[in-house]
C-alpha positions as CSV (number, residue, x, y, z in Angstrom):
1,X,70.1,174.2,-199.5
2,X,72.3,171.1,-199.1
3,X,74.1,170.1,-202.3
4,X,73.3,166.9,-204.1
5,X,76.9,165.8,-204.0
6,X,77.1,166.2,-200.2
7,X,73.9,164.2,-199.7
8,X,75.2,161.5,-202.1
9,X,78.5,161.3,-200.2
10,X,76.9,160.8,-196.8
11,X,74.3,158.4,-198.3
12,X,77.1,156.4,-199.9
13,X,79.1,156.1,-196.7
14,X,76.2,155.1,-194.6
15,X,75.0,152.5,-197.2
16,X,78.6,151.2,-197.4
17,X,78.6,150.6,-193.6
18,X,75.0,149.1,-193.7
19,X,76.1,146.5,-196.3
20,X,79.7,146.1,-195.2
21,X,79.4,142.5,-194.0
22,X,78.8,141.4,-197.6
23,X,82.1,143.1,-198.8
24,X,84.2,140.0,-199.6
25,X,84.5,136.3,-199.0
26,X,86.2,134.8,-196.0
27,X,89.5,133.9,-197.8
28,X,90.0,137.5,-199.1
29,X,91.1,140.4,-196.9
30,X,88.4,142.9,-196.1
31,X,88.7,146.0,-198.3
32,X,90.4,149.1,-196.8
33,X,87.1,151.0,-197.0
34,X,85.1,148.3,-195.2
35,X,84.5,149.2,-191.6
36,X,83.8,146.6,-189.0
37,X,80.3,146.7,-187.7
38,X,78.8,145.4,-184.5
39,X,77.1,142.0,-184.2
40,X,74.4,142.3,-181.5
41,X,72.7,139.3,-179.8
42,X,75.2,136.9,-181.4
43,X,77.9,137.0,-178.7
44,X,77.2,133.5,-177.4
45,X,77.3,132.0,-181.0
46,X,80.5,133.9,-181.8
47,X,82.3,132.8,-178.7
48,X,81.2,129.1,-179.1
49,X,82.4,129.0,-182.7
50,X,85.6,130.8,-181.8
51,X,86.4,128.3,-179.0
52,X,85.7,125.3,-181.2
53,X,87.9,126.5,-184.1
54,X,90.6,127.7,-181.7
55,X,90.7,124.2,-180.0
56,X,90.8,122.6,-183.5
57,X,94.0,124.5,-184.3
58,X,95.7,124.2,-180.9
59,X,95.1,120.5,-180.6
60,X,95.2,119.6,-184.3
61,X,91.7,118.2,-184.1
62,X,89.4,117.7,-187.0
63,X,85.7,118.3,-186.5
64,X,82.4,119.4,-188.2
65,X,80.1,122.2,-187.1
66,X,76.7,123.2,-188.4
67,X,75.4,126.8,-187.9
68,X,71.6,126.8,-188.2
69,X,69.5,130.0,-188.6
70,X,67.3,131.7,-191.2
71,X,68.8,133.7,-194.1
72,X,70.2,137.0,-192.8
73,X,70.5,135.9,-189.2
74,X,74.2,136.6,-189.0
75,X,75.8,133.2,-189.6
76,X,78.2,134.2,-192.3
77,X,79.0,137.5,-190.6
78,X,79.8,135.6,-187.3
79,X,82.1,133.2,-189.2
80,X,83.9,136.1,-190.7
81,X,84.3,137.8,-187.3
82,X,85.7,134.5,-185.7
83,X,88.1,134.0,-188.6
84,X,89.4,137.6,-188.1
85,X,89.8,137.0,-184.4
86,X,91.7,133.8,-185.0
87,X,94.1,135.4,-187.5
88,X,95.3,137.7,-184.7
89,X,95.9,134.9,-182.1
90,X,96.7,131.5,-183.7
91,X,97.8,129.9,-187.0
92,X,95.8,131.1,-189.9
93,X,93.3,128.8,-191.5
94,X,93.3,128.0,-195.2
95,X,89.8,128.4,-196.3
96,X,87.6,126.8,-199.0
97,X,84.1,128.2,-199.6
98,X,81.4,126.4,-201.5
99,X,77.8,127.4,-202.0
100,X,75.0,125.0,-202.6
101,X,73.3,127.2,-205.2
102,X,76.4,127.9,-207.2
103,X,78.2,124.6,-207.0
104,X,75.2,122.6,-208.0
105,X,76.8,119.3,-208.9
106,X,79.8,117.3,-207.8
107,X,81.9,118.4,-210.8
108,X,81.7,122.1,-210.2
109,X,82.1,121.6,-206.4
110,X,85.3,119.6,-206.8
111,X,86.6,121.9,-209.4
112,X,86.1,125.0,-207.2
113,X,87.6,123.2,-204.2
114,X,90.7,122.4,-206.2
115,X,90.9,125.9,-207.6
116,X,90.8,127.5,-204.1
117,X,93.0,124.9,-202.3
118,X,95.7,123.9,-204.8
119,X,95.3,126.1,-207.9
120,X,98.9,125.6,-209.0
121,X,98.3,121.9,-209.6
122,X,95.2,122.1,-211.6
123,X,95.1,122.0,-215.3
124,X,92.2,124.2,-216.6
125,X,91.1,121.3,-218.8
126,X,91.2,118.7,-216.0
127,X,88.4,116.2,-215.9
128,X,86.3,115.5,-212.8
129,X,88.2,112.3,-211.8
130,X,91.5,114.1,-212.1
131,X,90.3,117.0,-210.0
132,X,88.9,114.6,-207.4
133,X,92.3,112.8,-207.2
134,X,94.1,116.2,-206.8
135,X,91.6,117.2,-204.0
136,X,91.9,113.9,-202.2
137,X,95.7,113.9,-202.3
138,X,95.9,117.5,-201.1
139,X,93.7,116.7,-198.1
140,X,95.7,113.6,-197.2
141,X,99.1,115.3,-197.3
142,X,98.2,118.5,-195.5
143,X,99.3,117.3,-192.1
144,X,102.4,115.5,-193.3
145,X,103.5,118.7,-194.9
146,X,102.6,120.8,-191.9
147,X,100.1,122.8,-193.9
148,X,97.8,125.3,-192.2
149,X,94.6,124.0,-190.8
150,X,91.8,123.8,-193.4
151,X,88.4,125.4,-192.9
152,X,85.7,124.3,-195.4
153,X,82.6,126.5,-195.4
154,X,79.5,125.1,-197.0
155,X,76.9,127.8,-197.5
156,X,73.3,126.6,-198.0
157,X,74.2,123.2,-196.8
158,X,70.7,121.8,-197.6
159,X,71.4,122.1,-201.3
160,X,74.3,119.8,-201.1
161,X,72.0,116.9,-200.3
162,X,71.5,115.8,-204.0
163,X,73.2,112.4,-204.5
164,X,76.0,113.6,-206.8
165,X,77.1,116.4,-204.4
166,X,77.2,114.0,-201.5
167,X,80.3,112.5,-203.2
168,X,82.1,115.8,-202.7
169,X,80.9,116.0,-199.0
170,X,82.0,112.5,-198.3
171,X,85.5,113.3,-199.7
172,X,85.8,116.4,-197.5
173,X,84.4,114.6,-194.4
174,X,86.6,111.6,-195.0
175,X,89.6,113.9,-194.4
176,X,88.3,114.4,-190.8
177,X,88.9,110.8,-190.1
178,X,92.5,110.8,-191.2
179,X,95.1,110.5,-188.4
180,X,96.7,113.9,-187.4
181,X,94.5,115.8,-189.9
182,X,93.3,119.3,-189.1
183,X,90.2,119.9,-191.2
184,X,87.0,121.6,-190.0
185,X,83.9,121.3,-192.2
186,X,81.5,124.2,-191.3
187,X,78.0,124.0,-192.8
188,X,75.6,127.0,-192.8
189,X,72.0,125.9,-193.0
190,X,68.5,127.3,-192.5
191,X,66.8,123.9,-191.8
192,X,67.1,122.5,-188.3
193,X,66.5,119.0,-189.7
194,X,69.2,119.4,-192.4
195,X,71.1,116.2,-191.3
196,X,68.1,114.0,-192.2
197,X,68.6,115.0,-195.9
198,X,72.0,113.3,-196.1
199,X,73.1,109.7,-196.5
200,X,74.1,107.9,-193.3
201,X,77.8,107.9,-194.1
202,X,77.7,111.7,-194.5
203,X,75.3,112.3,-191.6
204,X,77.5,110.5,-189.1
205,X,80.5,112.7,-190.0
206,X,78.6,116.0,-190.0
207,X,76.9,115.4,-186.6
208,X,79.7,116.8,-184.3
209,X,78.4,120.2,-183.2
210,X,75.5,122.5,-183.9
211,X,75.2,126.2,-183.2
212,X,71.8,127.8,-183.4
213,X,71.2,131.5,-184.5
214,X,67.9,132.9,-183.1
215,X,65.7,135.8,-184.1
216,X,67.0,139.2,-183.0
217,X,65.2,141.2,-180.3
218,X,64.0,144.8,-180.6
219,X,67.1,145.9,-178.6
220,X,69.4,143.9,-180.9
221,X,67.9,145.6,-184.0
222,X,68.2,149.1,-182.5
223,X,71.8,148.5,-181.4
224,X,72.7,147.2,-184.9
225,X,71.0,150.1,-186.7
226,X,72.6,152.7,-184.4
227,X,76.0,151.1,-185.0
228,X,75.6,151.3,-188.7
229,X,73.9,154.7,-189.0
230,X,75.6,156.7,-186.3
231,X,79.2,155.6,-186.8
232,X,80.0,156.3,-190.4
233,X,83.1,158.3,-191.1
234,X,83.2,162.1,-191.2
235,X,85.1,164.4,-193.6
236,X,87.0,167.6,-193.3
237,X,84.4,169.8,-194.8
238,X,81.9,171.9,-192.8
239,X,79.0,171.2,-195.2
240,X,79.5,167.4,-195.0
241,X,79.8,167.4,-191.2
242,X,76.9,169.7,-190.8
243,X,74.6,167.6,-193.0
244,X,75.8,164.4,-191.4
245,X,74.7,165.8,-188.0
246,X,71.3,166.7,-189.4
247,X,71.0,163.2,-190.9
248,X,71.9,161.4,-187.6
249,X,69.6,163.7,-185.6
250,X,66.7,162.8,-188.0
251,X,67.3,159.1,-187.2
252,X,67.6,159.7,-183.4
253,X,64.8,162.2,-183.0
254,X,62.3,161.7,-185.8
255,X,62.4,158.0,-186.9
256,X,63.5,156.0,-183.8
257,X,61.1,157.8,-181.4
258,X,58.1,157.7,-183.7
259,X,55.1,155.4,-182.9
260,X,55.1,154.2,-186.5
261,X,58.6,153.0,-186.2
262,X,58.2,151.3,-182.8
263,X,55.0,149.5,-183.9
264,X,56.6,148.4,-187.2
265,X,59.7,147.2,-185.3
266,X,57.6,145.2,-182.8
267,X,55.7,143.6,-185.6
268,X,58.8,142.7,-187.5
269,X,60.4,141.1,-184.4
270,X,57.2,139.2,-183.8
271,X,57.3,137.9,-187.3
272,X,60.9,136.8,-186.9
273,X,62.5,139.1,-189.4
274,X,66.3,138.6,-189.4
275,X,69.1,141.2,-189.1
276,X,69.5,141.4,-192.9
277,X,65.8,142.3,-193.4
278,X,66.2,145.3,-191.1
279,X,69.4,146.6,-192.7
280,X,67.7,146.4,-196.1
281,X,64.8,148.5,-194.8
282,X,67.4,151.1,-193.6
283,X,69.1,150.9,-197.0
284,X,65.8,151.5,-198.8
285,X,65.1,154.6,-196.6
286,X,68.6,156.1,-196.9
287,X,68.8,155.5,-200.7
288,X,65.7,157.6,-201.0
289,X,67.4,160.8,-199.6
290,X,67.7,163.7,-202.0
291,X,67.9,167.5,-202.0
292,X,64.1,167.5,-201.8
293,X,64.0,165.0,-198.9
294,X,67.4,165.4,-197.3
295,X,66.8,163.7,-193.9
296,X,65.0,160.6,-192.6
297,X,61.4,160.9,-191.6
298,X,58.8,158.3,-190.4
299,X,57.1,158.6,-193.8
300,X,60.3,157.6,-195.7
301,X,60.9,154.8,-193.2
302,X,57.3,153.5,-193.7
303,X,57.8,153.6,-197.5
304,X,61.0,151.5,-197.1
305,X,59.1,149.0,-194.9
306,X,56.4,148.6,-197.6
307,X,59.1,148.0,-200.2
308,X,60.8,145.4,-198.1
309,X,57.7,143.3,-197.4
310,X,58.0,139.6,-198.4
311,X,56.5,140.2,-201.8
312,X,59.4,142.5,-202.7
313,X,61.6,139.5,-203.5
314,X,58.9,138.2,-205.9
315,X,58.8,141.7,-207.4
316,X,62.5,141.7,-208.1
317,X,62.4,138.2,-209.6
318,X,59.5,139.2,-211.8
319,X,61.2,142.5,-212.8
320,X,64.4,140.7,-213.8
321,X,62.5,137.9,-215.7
322,X,60.8,140.7,-217.7
323,X,64.0,142.4,-218.7
324,X,64.7,142.7,-222.5
325,X,67.4,140.2,-223.7
326,X,70.3,142.8,-223.7
327,X,69.5,144.0,-220.2
328,X,69.1,140.4,-218.9
329,X,72.4,139.4,-220.4
330,X,74.2,142.3,-218.7
331,X,72.4,141.7,-215.4
332,X,73.6,138.0,-215.4
333,X,77.2,139.1,-216.2
334,X,77.1,141.5,-213.2
335,X,75.5,138.7,-211.1
336,X,78.5,136.5,-211.8
337,X,80.9,139.2,-210.6
338,X,78.8,139.4,-207.3
339,X,79.2,135.6,-207.0
340,X,83.0,136.0,-207.2
341,X,83.0,138.8,-204.6
342,X,84.3,141.4,-207.1
343,X,84.3,144.8,-205.2
344,X,83.3,146.6,-208.4
345,X,83.1,146.0,-212.2
346,X,82.2,147.9,-215.3
347,X,80.1,147.7,-218.5
348,X,83.4,147.2,-220.4
349,X,84.2,144.1,-218.3
350,X,80.8,142.6,-218.9
351,X,80.7,143.5,-222.6
352,X,84.0,141.8,-223.2
353,X,82.8,138.6,-221.4
354,X,79.5,138.5,-223.3
355,X,81.4,138.9,-226.6
356,X,83.7,136.1,-225.8
357,X,80.8,133.9,-224.8
358,X,78.9,134.6,-228.0
359,X,82.1,133.8,-230.0
360,X,82.5,130.4,-228.2
361,X,78.8,129.5,-228.2
362,X,76.8,130.2,-231.3
363,X,73.5,129.7,-229.4
364,X,74.2,132.9,-227.4
365,X,73.0,136.1,-229.0
366,X,75.7,138.7,-229.8
367,X,74.7,142.2,-228.8
368,X,76.5,145.1,-230.5
369,X,78.1,147.7,-228.2
370,X,75.5,150.5,-228.7
371,X,72.7,148.0,-227.7
372,X,74.6,147.0,-224.5
373,X,75.4,150.7,-223.7
374,X,71.6,151.5,-223.9
375,X,70.8,148.4,-221.8
376,X,73.3,149.5,-219.2
377,X,71.8,153.0,-219.1
378,X,68.4,151.5,-218.6
379,X,69.6,149.3,-215.7
380,X,71.0,152.4,-214.1
381,X,67.8,154.3,-214.6
382,X,65.8,151.5,-212.9
383,X,68.3,151.3,-210.0
384,X,69.0,147.6,-210.7
385,X,72.7,148.7,-210.8
386,X,74.2,151.7,-209.1
387,X,77.5,153.6,-209.3
388,X,80.2,153.0,-206.8
389,X,81.1,156.7,-207.0
390,X,77.8,158.1,-205.7
391,X,78.6,161.6,-207.0
392,X,78.0,160.2,-210.5
393,X,74.4,159.6,-209.6
394,X,73.7,163.3,-209.6
395,X,74.7,163.5,-213.2
396,X,71.9,162.8,-215.7
397,X,74.0,162.9,-218.8
398,X,77.2,160.8,-218.9
399,X,79.5,160.3,-221.9
400,X,79.5,156.8,-223.4
401,X,83.2,156.4,-222.5
402,X,82.3,157.2,-218.9
403,X,79.5,154.7,-218.8
404,X,81.8,152.1,-220.2
405,X,84.4,152.5,-217.4
406,X,82.4,153.7,-214.4
407,X,82.6,151.2,-211.5
408,X,79.2,149.8,-210.6
409,X,77.5,147.3,-208.3
410,X,74.1,145.6,-208.2
411,X,71.7,147.5,-205.9
412,X,71.8,146.5,-202.3
413,X,68.0,146.3,-202.3
414,X,68.2,143.1,-204.4
415,X,68.3,139.9,-202.4
416,X,71.0,138.0,-204.3
417,X,70.2,134.7,-202.6
418,X,66.6,134.9,-203.9
419,X,67.8,135.7,-207.4
420,X,70.4,132.8,-207.4
421,X,67.7,130.4,-206.1
422,X,65.2,131.6,-208.8
423,X,67.8,131.2,-211.5
424,X,68.9,127.8,-210.2
425,X,65.2,126.7,-210.2
426,X,64.7,128.1,-213.7
427,X,62.1,130.7,-212.6
428,X,63.7,133.4,-214.6
429,X,63.1,133.3,-218.4
430,X,66.7,132.8,-219.4
431,X,68.1,131.0,-222.5
432,X,69.7,127.7,-221.4
433,X,73.2,128.6,-222.5
434,X,73.2,131.9,-220.7
435,X,71.7,130.4,-217.6
436,X,74.4,127.6,-217.5
437,X,77.1,130.2,-218.1
438,X,75.9,132.2,-215.2
439,X,75.6,129.3,-212.8
440,X,78.6,127.3,-213.7
441,X,81.0,129.2,-216.0
442,X,84.4,130.6,-215.0
443,X,84.7,134.4,-215.0
444,X,87.2,135.6,-217.5
445,X,90.1,137.1,-215.5
446,X,90.9,140.8,-215.7
């Protein structure tokens, strides 16, 4: 019988590859463990974006580009791939990344832009007007000081259409008009008519180039899943390599060739499911492997499909909204770490932050350490959070000190974009202070 630790090790490496495109933000280097995965059916979009950004660098031209496609269609992954290619060939871009959900007003957007672009000049107590002046000055003098080209990435561009956030956009886009500037504003949107949401002065500056991301074909999906499932790293142990071969054979000969899989794939493609949807189905199926069910089967895959149906996002939102207060507070602390692209974090990290928040804000409930420890254990039991070290999952009784310091992540089955949107729209029953802290507050540094 295959040991639980071997199954956990293979499962962890395959899941890591499946979810590897979400490892870190564009301005941070990819982690050493993060393997490059293939992008299939996106070659045209990648090459067009690459040529436009390369031309901008080589000719010192400012421009704006909008990438349009549904959530999970590969927009951000393509941008990352293009940035990596450019780093090996031409001058490196400085990068500022903003998200329409997280930076939900002009103040937070300007503050975050200044933090990423010119952190040394910003006083932590700076007011909005001061931050805006710092940002404007930094944009105006970039070319004079021969700074690197600037790439500003605006995720969920539609959400920047509220009037106060258009001030931020206009400031960024105004830099495009400056003589000899080299600033590229790159918007990522899901709505093809996104430009109509903006004021004329913003719309005219955003309307340079559009790149459309279309639904993947059945062949694209098979290529992507093969690339992620069949190319995970091996180890120097006979048991690991023997089991990994059984695992890959089960994908090749049991799942991929089954009529259930082929019918489900055809239906998903007809419905326009994006790449991310299919990788989450695979993640559900692989996460279910155990000594009792060590390899993939059509039944396991079918169960994963059911779990990933459209209502599953509503299920997660409802489940999180129903969490007891200590579990909800911990979940929101972990969600903040995900926002800041932390590769891992611990209960101890979150506990310290929640204690500091309760000290600063008397409206926030203070939870004693034993209560947070129990809440953390319950989140693990419900698979809302998972261990980074997958071998720990086989242990049912961990010491409190281990739980406090074990590295964790939120489950890959949770659609973080849906959770952020629900939180932003106040669909999760969260105390106001805790909600504002999650959406806008600065994470306490390590």
